[in-house]
N, C-alpha and C positions, 0 to 999 in steps of 0.2 A: 113182360118186359115192356116198359113205356119208353119210347124214343122221342127226344125233343132236340131241337137246335136253337141255340141262342148265342150269337156271336159276342154278346156283351158279358157273358158269364162263363168262366172257365169251368170245366166240369171236374176238376180235381178237388179232392179233400172236402171241406165243409162248405165250399162256395155254393154248392147246390144243396146239400143236406140241411143247413141251418134254415135258410129261408123257406124250404119246402116243409120242413118239419113244423114250423111255426103256423103254417096254413092248412096242411093236409094230415089228418090224424094217422093215416096208414104210413106216413113217412116218419113217424116219431122215431127219434134216435136219442138215446140217453147215454150220457158219458159212462154210467155204471154198467152199461150193457152194450158194449161195441159190437158184440156178435149179432145182436138183434137189429143192427143198422142195415138198411137196404144197400145192396151193392151198387156202385155207380161205375159204369163202364164207358170208356170213350172209344168209339169205333167208327171209322169211315166218315169222320166229320160229325158224327151224331153223339149224343149223350144217352145212354140207356140206363134206366133206373129199374132195378129188379124188385118190383112190388107185384103182388098177386091181386091186382085190381084192374077193372076195366077203365080205359081212358076217359070214358064219359063220366065215371064216378069221381074223378079227381081233377078233371080239366080246369074247372073254375079256380081250384087252388093253385094249380100251376101258374095260371095267368095272374092270379093275385100276387103270388110270391115272386114271379120273374118278369112280369110285364107283358105287354101286348105284342111284343116283337118276336115271341116264341113261334116256332114252327113245329107242328106235330107230324111225325112220320106217318101216322094213320091218314093224314090228309094228303100226302105226297104220292105221286106215281112212282112206281118202282123202276129201276134202271134196266132190270132184267126181264125178259119176256115171259118168264115162268111165274112171275109174281105180279099182282095187281097193285098192292100198297107197298110203300117203302118200309113200313114196319114189318111186314112179312118177310121181305127180302133181308132186312137187318137181323131178324130173328134166325133166319137160315144161316147166315154168316156166323152169328153168335154160337149156334149149336153145332156148326161144322157141317151142315147139310146143304149148303148152297151149291148148285151145279158148277160154278166156276172154281170152287175149291176142289171138286172131284176131278175136274179136267187137268188140274196141276199134279195129280198124284201119279 
């Protein structure tokens, strides 16, 4: 999962898919194959894109498609002491393994 934040782009629908698909091969999304489209998730103020690539492989494409105001969760410190990067913390929330989720059970 790649987590980005951009207050100028809403994360729903094709507002992210279309510009990303035009600049990042791994994001290709064809109308004939909606099942092959990467999932776009909005969680805790971040947009998660479920593609199986390393952020460094697609970072330039993200910046080209969405502009330099992007923030990458890989670059941000986590809010919870069990995690170093915000991306790791968001992944834990997404997978249901975050310690705060377990505290509420």
